[in-house]
N, C-alpha and C positions, 0 to 999 in steps of 0.2 A: 337357529331353527329354520329360517326362511331360505337358507341355502340348501335345504334338503329337497331335491326334485320330487321325491316320492310323497311329500307332504307329511304333516304331523298333527296328531290329535291333541287337544287341550280341553281341560274341563275345570269347573269351579273357579278357584282364584286365578289360575293361569288364563282362563278364558276371559275373566274380567280385565286382566292386564292387556290382553290382545285387543279387546273392544276399546279400551281407553287409548291404546297406542294408535289404532287406526281411526279413532274418532267415531266409533259406532255408538250412537246414542239410543237407537231403537233396539228392541228385542230383549227378551229375557232368556236367551239361549244360554244353557248351562254347559253346552259342549260345542266346541268349534273344531273344524277341520281346516287347517291352513295349508294352502298349496302355493308355492312360489310361481310367479309368472316369469318365465325365462325366454330370452331370445338370443341365439348365438352365444350361449354360455354367459350371458349377462342378465342380472336380476333387474327387471323393469317394473315389478309390482308384486302383489300377492292377492290371491283369491281366497275368501273365507266363506265357509259353509257352516251354518249354525243350527243346532237342534235343541229343543226344550227338554229332551230326554236322551239317554244314552242310546246310540245306534251303532251298528256295525256295517261298514260299507264293504260290499263284495269287490273282488279284484276287477270285475267288469265295470262296476260303478266308478271305481277309482280311475280306471283307464278312460272312461267317458269324461270324468271331470278333468283329467290330465289333458285330453284332447281339446276340451273347451278352453283351458288355461293357455294352451299353446296357440290357439286361434287369437286369443286376446293379446298374447305377446306379439304375434305378427302384426295385428292392428296398431298396437302402441308403437312398435318399432317403425312401421311405415309412416305413422303420423309424425314421429320425431324426425325421421329422415326428410319428409316433405317440409317440415318446419325449418330444418337446416338448409335445405335447397332453396326455400323461399328467402331465407335470410341471406344466403350467399349470393343470390341473384339480385338482391336489392340493397345490400349494405357493403361498405368497403371494409375489407378484413383488417387493414392497418389501423384505421381510425374509428371504426364502428359507426361512421357517419353514413347517411343515405348515399348511394352511388348515383351515377348519372341516370340510370334507368328509373329508379324510384323518384328522383328529383323531377324528372320530366313528367312522370305521372302526377305528382303533386302540383306542378305548375299548371298542367292541363285541368286538374280539378279546380284550382283557384280561378283560372280563366273562366270556366263555366259559371262559377259563383259570381265573379265580377260582372259577367255579361248580364246575369239576371238582375243584379242590383245596381248596375251602372257605376261600378267602382274602378279605381285605379289599382295597379299592381306593379310591384318593383322587383326586378331581378338584377342582382349584382354578380359580376364575374371577377374573380380575384386571381391574379398570377403572382407567385413568389419569385421575385427577381433575385439573381445571384444564388439560387438554390443549387444549380449545377456545379458551381465552384465547391460548395460544401460536399456534395455527393462524390465528386471526382477526387478531391484531395483527402477527404477523411473516410471515405468508404460508404457503402450502402447502409450499413447499420446506423451511422451518424445521420445520413439522409433521412432514413425512416423515423429516427427519433425527432428530427427537426419537423417533419410533417405532422407527427402526433402532437407536438407542442404547439405548432401553428393552429391545428384544429381545435385544441383545448382553449387557446386564447381567443379565437374567433367566436367560439360557442358562448363564452362568458358575456359577450355584449349583445346577445340576441334574446328575444322573448321565447317562451315555450311554444308559441304558435308559429314562430318562424322556422324555416328549414335551412339548415346548413348542409351542404353536400361536398364531398370530395369528388370533383369532376374528373380527375385523372392526373397522374403525375404530380406536378407541383401547382395544380390549379384547383380552386374551390369555387362554389357558387352559393348564393344566398337568395332565398325567396322570402320577401317580407309580406306577410299576410295582412289582410285588412285594407281599408281605404287609405293607403299611404301614397305620398308623392315625393317630389324632390327634396323637401325639407328633411323628411325622415331618412331618405337615402343618403343625403349629405352627412348626417350624423353617423350612420352605420359605416359608410365608406371611410370617413375620417378616423373613426375608432379602429377599423381594420388596419389602416395604414400605420397609425400610431402604435398599436399593440405589437404589430409584427416588426416594427423598427427597433424594438428593444432587443438587447442581446439574448441569444438562446444558447444555453449551456448544453453541449453534447459531449458526454464523458467529462473530461477536465478542461475542455476547450470552449471558449466563447465563440459563437458563430454570429455573424451579422447578415441579415437579409433585409430586403425591402419588399413592399407590395405595390402593385398597380391594380387599379379597380376600374372596370367598365360598367356602366349602368344603362339599363333599358327599361322603359316604362310601358305598361299596357294601359290603353290600347294604341297609343301613338306610335310606338316602336315595334309593334308586332301583334298579330291576332292569334298566334299559336305559340306553343311552348318552344318549338324549333326555331321560330323567328326571333323570339325574345332572347333565347340563349345565344343564337348566332350573332345577333346585333350587340348584345352585351359583351361578347367575346371580341367583336370587331372594335368596339369602343375601348376595350382594355388594350388591344393592340395599338390603337392610335395614341394611347397614353405614353407608349414608347419606353416603358421601364423607368419612368422619371419620378416614382414615388408620389403619384397623385391619382386623382380619379377623373374620369371623363364620361360625359353623357353621349349616348349615341345620337348621331344626326344623319339625315338622309344623304348628305354628301359623302359620308363614310361608306355607304352602300355603293355609290358610284366608284369610289376609290378601290373598294374591295373587288368590284367587278373588273376594273381596269387591271388590278394586280393579277386576278385570276386569268385574264386574257393574256397578259404578258407571260405569265408562267407557262401557260399552254403553248404559246408561240415559241418561247425559248426552248422548250423540250423538242419541238419540231425543228427549230433552227439547229440544234445540236445534231439531230439525225440527218438533216439536209446539208450540213456544213455551210451555213450561211454567215459564219463569222470570218472576219479578216482583220489584219493588223495595219494600223497607221503608225508612222514613226516620227517622233518629234526630235529635232536636232538638239544636241548638247554641245555647246560652244565654249572653247577655251577663252577665258577673259583676256589673257595676255596676247595671244596670237590672233584671235578672231576666227580661228578655223574650227570647223565641225570635227569633233573628236569622238563623238558617240551618239547613240540614239536610244530613246525610250520607246519600247513597243507598247502601243495602246490599242485595246480591242475595240472593234466596231462591228455592228450588226448590219449586214446587207439584207434588209427586210424586203421581201418580194413586192410589197405594196408601198411602203413608206420610204424606201430607199435606205441610205446610210443613216443608222441610228446611233447617236452618241451614248456612251456608257451610263451617263447620269439617268437615262430613262429606264435602264434595266438591271444595272449592277446590284441595286438594293434587293430586288426580287431574287436575283441569282444567288446572292449571299444567304438570304433567308431560307431558300429551298435547297441549298447545297449544290445547285447546278453550276456554281462558280468553280467547283473542283474540276469538272470536265472542261469548262471553258478555259480555266487556267492551264490545264494540261495542253490544250490546243495552242494557247499563246506561247507557252514554253517551247514546244516543238517547232512551231512556225517561225518564231523569232530566231531561234538558233539556225534553222534552215536558211532564212533570209540573210543572216549575218555571214554565213559560210558562202552563200552565193555571191554576195557583194565582194567578199575578199577574193573570190576567184576571178572577179572582173575589175580588180584594182580600185575598189571602193574601200580604202584602207582605214576603216574605223577601228578605234582601239577597243571599243566596248559596246555591247548591247545590254540595255537594262530592261528587265521584265518583272512585273509585279507578281508577288506570290501572296495569296489571301490567307487569312487565319484559318479558314476552312480547309485549305490545302494542307496546311501543317497538321491539323487535327486528323485529316484522312490518313496520315502516316505514310504517304507514298512519295513525298517530296525528294528525299535523297535518291531513291531509285529512279525517278523521272529525270532528275537533273543529270545524274551520272550517265544515263542512257543517251540523252540528247547531246551532251558534251562529247561523248565518244563517237556517236553516229555522225555528227557534223564537224568533228575535228576542232572543237574550240579549245584554245590553250588557256593556261592559268591566267586569270584576271580579265578574260574577254567576256565573261558572262557576269553581270551584276544582278543580284536579286534584291528587289525593293520590298521591305516589310514595314508594317506600321507599328507604332509604339504599343498599341493595344494588345498586340500579340504577347508582350512580356507580362501582362497582368495576370493571366490565368496560371501559368506555370513557368516562372522565370528559369529555373534550373534546367528543366527539360528542353525548353526552347534554346537556351544558350548552348546546350550540348549538341543539338541539331545544327545550329549555326556554325559551331566549330567544325563539325563533320563536313558541312558544305564548303567551308574554306579549305579543308584538306583535299576536297575534290578539285579545287582550283577556282571555285566561284567566289566572288566578293559580295559583301552584304552592305546595303544602304538602308538607313532609317528614314523612311518616307514621312512627309508632312510633319517634320520635327517641330515640337513646341505646341502642338494642338491636342496631344493625347496624354499619355501617362506622364511623361516628362519628369521622371524621378532621377535626380542627379546620381543617386546611389548606384544605379545599374550601368551607367555609361562606362565606367572604368572596367567593369567586370564583363561587359557584353562584347562578344567578338564581332565587330563590324568595322567597315572601312570608310564609310561616307555618311555625312549628315546632309539631309536635304532640307533646306529652309522652306517652310510652307509659304505659298504665295500670299497668305494673309499677312505675313510680316514683311513682304517685299513691296506690295502695292502701295502701302502708306508712305514710302520713301519719296520725298519731293526733290525737285531739282537742286534745292539748297541743302539737302541732306537731312532735313527735318523728317521725323517719323521713322527713322531707321535704327532706333535704340535697341530693339529686340534683335533685329538682324545682326547688328554689330556685336551684341553679346554672344549670339550663337556662333558667329565666325571666330571670335576670340577663344571661346571654349573649345571649338573644334581644333584650332591651332594648338592649344595647350595639350590636347589629347593626340596630336599628330594625325588627325583625320582629314580627309578630303571634304570640301564643302561645295554643294550644288545649290544654287538659288533658283527656285521655281517662280514662274509668273513674271519674268523680267519683260517689261513692255516699253520702257522709256530710256532715253539717253542718260537722264539724271540718275536712274537706278543703276545703269551700267557703270557710270563713273563712280558712284558711291561704293558699290560692291567691289569693283576692281581695286579701288584705293585701299579697301580694308583687307584685301588679299583673298577674296572669294575665288575659288578655282574655276568653277564651271557655271555657265548660265544656261537656263532653259526657259523659253518663253517666246511670245509672239514678236518681240523685238528681233529675234534671230530666225524665227520660223515656227509656224503652227504645225500640228500633226499632219502628216502627208501620207498618201498611198506610196507604196515602195518605189514606183517609177518616178514619181514627182520628187521624193526624197533624194533619189539618185541624181536627178538633174540638178537639184539645189546643191548637193555636195560637190558636183563637178564644177559648178559655177563659182562656189566659194573656196574650193581647194583646187585651183586650176593646175598647179604644178605637180600634184600627186606626190609620190615619194613618202618619206618618213615624216610622221607627225612629231611635234616638239616633245622632247623628253622632260618630264616635270616632277619627278619624285612623287610626293603625295598628291599632286594635282593631276597626275596622269590618269587617263581613263581609257 
């Protein structure tokens, strides 16, 4: 009946049924005229007109009622649309949680209440660690399911008066209402970490993530919603993905400001070409001659002079600026190697670090091929140093890229071996040429050989795999004697030379390799 746009009359028993259907308690109308309220061909209500006696509506009257019903339809539709827009503007579509906008509004409201009553306020910022691995390997649908499950688990441990928000991506925020402090914040943070550490089933696969939590307290850590959220986020970042929670401190603000300054100046440095390469000699243990060099980036800062990478590489990695810096290092290192060869600096190899970010950018093969061709590097003359952590994200894909690099004529070294992933299962399957023993395992070696057990084990393993071994951080004669006796091929460290600008490296090479000519041929030990 209600689908009839023209309306329909009802009387006696049918009228009673309509009154009951629509909850009409008043009136003794014995005759009803029911008119559907439509909008864009959709039924959004009904308008009922009742009379105590039988009447006949003229066409003009029906048209007037129809026009009135249409106006009601417009109002109802507009109201529903506004409600949808309001919801979409303030709630997250994936989790139905308040979004950042609504969360900020509620924090602002709670701050006003806390000011009036002299109360504390707690804001927690939660980041899901390892979420990207699930999203990249299993797809966005699995990533969305994981986010929904994480939201449901977090909500279970909160009161009705608290606010849980999906802040964006894989980040959540919590507002604890009432006069609460560190004690209650500890409980909520610990619950969040524990509940999110439990396996999450997406499809038929168990996924494992962890959570890091940053905490800011009103009024000590901020007087506005923006300050509290920023400082809770900063504290979360300081937790470093270590499955724990950290409270904001003033020193974090100073570090954040320093980081912001470094990032801004790094961007300017890339535009102004303020980077340069230093070269550290790689020396053959048996002959004592320099046979290669590792290119190490330096920042020629206009005010602070030469800046070592420890002061800026972390920021470059986080921001992605390392990709452009790595591209510069690759090009400049190949150019310098070619220039040295043209002037009888007969190095066998130049080693250049390639960051995980460069691999993910997807341009490594193209960049390396271009530079090897442009500067005429032959097979084996370019060595790319990669870290073990690169293998964790996607072993098969990385192994495929490394095989292609070797086909181009580049060799591959595992840098800082023993400090990262260090799974023995990948060593036989991974296409690499060199193991670099991290200096952490070289420095403990004493003159009598004590402290060298790990270095000794790495060398033996490399020999069994027929790989070349480079020891980093060689600083004493005792370390030289120990490593040489075990058959380590190449030494790198201050005992033989620190990283030097190109002209100083050239002078050192000519002093230590006075005769020039061919370098010793050493099978696996050649560089």
